[in-house]
VMD Tcl script that draws the C-alpha trace (Angstrom):
set ca {
  {-0.07 -0.33 0.01}
  {3.11 2.02 0.92}
  {4.45 1.96 -2.66}
  {0.94 2.25 -4.55}
  {0.17 5.69 -2.28}
  {4.35 6.68 -3.77}
  {3.21 5.88 -7.29}
  {-0.12 8.02 -6.73}
  {1.58 10.58 -5.94}
  {4.21 10.35 -8.29}
  {1.49 10.43 -11.15}
  {0.04 13.61 -9.30}
  {-3.19 11.37 -9.27}
  {-4.68 13.52 -6.58}
  {-4.20 16.67 -8.88}
  {-6.49 16.16 -11.55}
  {-6.20 19.38 -13.24}
  {-3.29 18.26 -15.55}
  {-5.42 15.91 -16.81}
  {-8.48 17.46 -17.65}
  {-6.01 20.81 -19.35}
  {-4.89 17.89 -21.29}
  {-8.73 16.21 -22.32}
  {-10.52 19.29 -22.63}
  {-8.68 19.96 -26.04}
  {-9.52 16.94 -27.37}
  {-13.29 17.35 -26.37}
  {-13.30 20.40 -28.51}
  {-11.84 18.40 -31.28}
  {-13.68 15.70 -31.09}
  {-16.95 18.15 -30.76}
  {-16.05 20.83 -34.08}
  {-15.61 17.37 -36.31}
  {-18.30 14.94 -35.41}
  {-21.50 14.78 -37.09}
  {-24.08 14.59 -34.58}
  {-26.76 13.72 -37.08}
  {-25.48 10.27 -36.58}
  {-25.23 7.92 -33.66}
  {-23.77 9.09 -30.18}
  {-22.39 6.05 -29.49}
  {-18.79 6.76 -31.30}
  {-18.73 10.00 -30.02}
  {-19.07 8.80 -26.57}
  {-16.97 5.65 -26.89}
  {-13.97 8.08 -28.68}
  {-14.81 10.25 -25.44}
  {-14.09 7.71 -23.02}
  {-10.64 6.55 -25.19}
  {-9.31 10.48 -25.21}
  {-9.86 10.98 -21.44}
  {-8.50 7.54 -20.46}
  {-5.27 8.32 -22.78}
  {-4.86 11.81 -20.98}
  {-4.96 10.21 -17.94}
  {-2.02 7.77 -18.76}
  {0.15 10.37 -20.77}
  {-0.02 12.76 -18.53}
  {0.92 10.40 -15.93}
  {3.89 9.05 -18.02}
  {4.46 13.06 -18.82}
  {4.83 13.40 -14.97}
  {7.01 10.81 -14.10}
  {9.54 11.96 -16.75}
  {9.23 15.34 -15.80}
  {10.27 14.74 -12.18}
  {13.26 12.41 -13.52}
  {14.35 14.91 -15.64}
  {14.10 17.76 -13.27}
  {15.02 15.79 -9.92}
  {18.33 17.74 -9.35}
  {15.78 20.79 -9.57}
  {12.68 20.04 -7.81}
  {14.85 19.06 -4.12}
  {16.00 23.40 -4.80}
  {12.06 24.59 -5.11}
  {9.98 24.42 -1.82}
  {6.81 23.24 -3.69}
  {8.31 20.41 -5.12}
  {10.97 18.70 -2.91}
  {8.83 16.46 -1.17}
  {7.97 14.71 -4.88}
  {8.94 10.60 -4.72}
  {12.26 11.19 -7.01}
  {13.51 14.24 -6.32}
  {13.23 12.73 -2.70}
  {14.38 9.75 -3.03}
  {11.34 7.81 -1.91}
  {11.29 6.31 -5.76}
  {13.80 5.16 -7.75}
  {14.63 6.55 -11.18}
  {14.86 3.06 -12.86}
  {11.59 1.73 -10.91}
  {10.06 5.24 -12.54}
  {11.06 4.31 -15.82}
  {9.65 0.88 -15.71}
  {6.08 3.03 -14.62}
  {6.64 5.52 -18.00}
  {6.94 2.27 -20.11}
  {4.19 0.23 -18.91}
  {1.63 3.50 -18.61}
  {3.08 4.54 -22.41}
  {2.36 0.56 -23.16}
  {-1.46 0.98 -22.06}
  {-1.49 4.35 -23.74}
  {-0.62 2.90 -27.36}
  {-3.38 0.21 -26.66}
  {-5.73 3.18 -26.39}
  {-4.62 4.44 -29.71}
  {-4.46 1.81 -31.73}
  {-8.17 1.72 -31.70}
  {-8.24 4.74 -34.02}
  {-7.72 5.29 -37.58}
  {-3.98 5.41 -39.05}
  {-3.86 8.84 -39.52}
  {-4.51 9.60 -35.59}
  {-1.83 7.00 -34.67}
  {0.56 8.26 -36.82}
  {-0.54 11.66 -35.17}
  {0.00 10.45 -31.85}
  {3.11 8.53 -31.87}
  {4.29 11.97 -33.55}
  {3.63 13.42 -30.21}
  {5.67 11.58 -28.39}
  {8.85 12.76 -28.29}
  {7.42 16.66 -27.79}
  {5.76 15.34 -24.90}
  {8.41 14.36 -23.39}
  {11.20 16.88 -24.31}
  {9.07 19.61 -22.61}
  {11.02 19.46 -19.20}
  {14.55 20.28 -20.81}
  {12.89 24.03 -22.60}
  {13.31 25.92 -19.35}
  {16.76 25.43 -19.42}
  {17.53 26.57 -22.79}
  {14.48 28.93 -23.81}
  {12.29 31.60 -21.42}
  {9.33 30.09 -24.05}
  {8.64 26.53 -22.21}
  {4.96 27.51 -21.94}
  {4.94 27.79 -25.36}
  {6.25 24.16 -25.87}
  {3.84 23.05 -23.53}
  {0.91 24.82 -25.51}
  {2.43 22.87 -28.57}
  {1.84 19.85 -26.94}
  {-0.65 20.09 -24.43}
  {-3.40 20.93 -27.67}
  {-2.45 18.68 -29.71}
  {-4.93 16.37 -28.87}
  {-7.54 18.59 -30.83}
  {-5.87 18.18 -33.55}
  {-5.55 14.13 -33.29}
  {-9.39 14.03 -31.91}
  {-10.29 16.42 -35.26}
  {-8.51 13.32 -37.63}
  {-9.88 10.30 -35.52}
  {-13.22 11.38 -37.46}
  {-12.36 13.03 -40.58}
  {-8.93 12.03 -41.93}
  {-8.84 15.08 -44.38}
  {-7.23 17.91 -44.17}
  {-8.49 20.98 -42.73}
  {-7.75 24.10 -41.99}
  {-9.83 24.32 -38.69}
  {-9.12 22.59 -36.24}
  {-5.47 24.23 -36.33}
  {-6.74 27.32 -35.84}
  {-8.35 26.23 -33.28}
  {-5.06 24.45 -31.77}
  {-3.07 27.98 -32.64}
  {-5.79 29.45 -30.60}
  {-5.40 27.13 -27.45}
  {-1.44 27.50 -27.87}
  {-2.12 31.06 -26.71}
  {-4.54 29.93 -23.91}
  {-1.99 27.43 -22.18}
  {0.89 29.95 -22.22}
  {-1.20 32.44 -20.63}
  {-2.57 29.94 -17.79}
  {0.83 28.05 -17.29}
  {2.69 31.65 -17.01}
  {0.37 32.32 -14.14}
  {0.84 28.90 -12.77}
  {4.15 29.98 -12.96}
  {4.44 32.73 -10.51}
  {4.07 30.38 -7.77}
  {7.73 29.36 -7.92}
  {9.24 32.26 -9.43}
  {11.26 33.26 -6.27}
  {13.30 29.24 -6.82}
  {13.17 29.34 -10.10}
  {15.43 32.81 -10.49}
  {17.83 31.17 -7.78}
  {18.42 27.95 -9.44}
  {18.56 29.60 -12.68}
  {15.62 28.01 -14.80}
  {13.89 29.97 -17.64}
  {10.15 30.77 -18.03}
  {7.92 33.58 -19.30}
  {6.81 34.10 -15.75}
  {10.35 35.50 -15.55}
  {10.47 36.56 -18.87}
  {7.45 38.74 -18.58}
  {7.40 39.60 -14.67}
  {7.88 43.66 -14.56}
  {4.25 43.20 -17.37}
  {2.83 39.95 -16.70}
  {-0.77 41.01 -17.46}
  {0.23 42.40 -20.67}
  {1.12 39.75 -21.71}
  {-1.08 37.15 -20.26}
  {-3.98 39.75 -21.79}
  {-2.69 39.53 -25.47}
  {-2.70 35.78 -25.18}
  {-6.02 35.59 -23.87}
  {-7.18 37.73 -26.75}
  {-5.62 35.58 -29.83}
  {-7.58 32.68 -28.06}
  {-10.43 34.50 -27.92}
  {-10.36 35.99 -31.43}
  {-9.61 32.10 -32.69}
  {-12.51 31.06 -31.28}
  {-14.92 33.24 -32.80}
  {-13.26 33.17 -36.06}
  {-13.78 28.98 -35.96}
  {-17.15 29.24 -35.16}
  {-17.81 31.53 -38.12}
  {-16.19 28.77 -40.10}
  {-18.46 26.53 -38.70}
  {-21.32 28.35 -39.55}
  {-22.63 28.58 -35.56}
  {-25.22 30.54 -34.48}
  {-25.21 33.41 -32.15}
  {-25.44 31.64 -28.95}
  {-21.66 30.25 -29.82}
  {-20.80 33.68 -29.86}
  {-22.57 34.43 -26.37}
  {-20.93 31.97 -24.79}
  {-17.31 32.88 -25.88}
  {-18.49 36.62 -24.65}
  {-18.98 34.70 -21.11}
  {-15.50 33.06 -21.67}
  {-13.89 35.87 -22.83}
  {-15.33 37.56 -19.54}
  {-13.46 35.05 -17.31}
  {-10.09 34.86 -18.91}
  {-9.90 38.66 -19.17}
  {-11.43 39.96 -15.50}
  {-11.30 36.98 -13.45}
  {-8.17 35.12 -14.41}
  {-5.86 38.58 -15.57}
  {-7.56 41.74 -14.00}
  {-7.77 40.22 -10.63}
  {-4.27 38.44 -10.56}
  {-1.73 38.94 -7.60}
  {1.27 37.53 -9.09}
  {2.79 38.04 -5.49}
  {0.46 35.79 -4.16}
  {0.87 32.23 -5.06}
  {-2.83 31.68 -3.87}
  {-4.16 33.74 -6.35}
  {-1.97 32.78 -8.78}
  {-3.15 28.78 -8.39}
  {-7.12 29.43 -7.99}
  {-6.81 31.40 -11.59}
  {-5.22 28.63 -12.62}
  {-7.24 25.70 -11.71}
  {-10.42 28.11 -13.21}
  {-9.12 27.00 -16.28}
  {-10.70 23.91 -16.12}
  {-13.73 24.78 -15.69}
  {-13.14 26.65 -18.55}
  {-12.35 24.21 -20.57}
  {-15.72 22.40 -19.80}
  {-18.24 25.40 -20.86}
  {-15.50 25.81 -23.83}
  {-16.69 22.08 -24.28}
  {-20.24 22.56 -23.42}
  {-20.48 25.86 -26.01}
  {-18.97 23.66 -29.27}
  {-21.33 20.58 -28.05}
  {-24.18 22.82 -27.79}
  {-23.53 24.98 -30.97}
  {-23.32 21.68 -33.24}
  {-25.68 19.59 -31.92}
  {-28.31 22.43 -32.78}
  {-26.53 23.17 -36.39}
}
mol new
graphics top color blue
foreach p $ca { graphics top sphere $p radius 0.5 }
foreach p [lrange $ca 0 end-1] q [lrange $ca 1 end] { graphics top cylinder $p $q radius 0.2 }
display resetview
C-alpha cells in the first residue's frame, strides 16, 4: 500500500487539473468535427478513449518531468518532497512505470484510424522533451502549449482524416491559452526558479505580466470567434465566447496578484471550469446546427 500511494503521488492523480487541461482540447476537437446527426455511440466511445489517454499520458509525462527535474525539484519548496526528488522512488523504477503507462496508451491509440495513430506517435518526442525547455529558453510554456493541445488535432482527424485548416486555427488559439495559464502557474515558483536558474515566461514578463497574459487570451478569444464563423455556428455560440472572454480577461487576468501564490493557483485551476464551458459551448452549437 505504501508503494501504491507513492505511485499515486508520482503521477499526481490527486491533482487532476493536469489531466483535464490535456483532455479538454481533445473534447473540443472531437465535438467540432463529429456529425451529431448520426448516433452518439462512437462520439462517447472516442471521448472515453481520449480521457483515458489523457490520464495515462499525463501520468507518464509527470514521471518523465520528475526524472529530468529531480535536481531542480529538491531546491524548490513546492516540489522538494516529490517521490523522485526526495529519493522515495528510484529512477529505474520510475522508468518502468513510464514504459507501462506508454504501453497502455498505445493500446488505446491503436483503436483509432491510421492517421491518428501516426499523429499520436509523432507527438511523443514533444511530450517528453518539454521539461528540458526551461533550461534553454524563456518560452517553455509555448512548447507546453504545442504539446498539451495536440489532442485537438488528433481528435479531429480521428473522425475525419482528410485535411482541414479549421482544427489548426482552434489549435493555434489554444496554444496561447496554455501559454497564458501556465505563465500564471509559474508565478508560484518564480523566486526559486530565478535562484536555481531555470527560465519561463513568468520570469521573462514579470515586469508586465498582465499585458502579456491579456494578449495571449485575446488571441485565443479571436481564434475561437473565427472558428465559430467557419463552422457556421449560430449567435448563441458567440454569446458563449463572450462569457468565456469575461472569465479570461477579468477574473483570470485583471484580478491576478502574481505576488500571491494562492491567487495564481486559483486562477490557474479555474481553467478546468473554462475548458468545460468551451466544450459545452461547442457541443450545444454543433447539436443545434
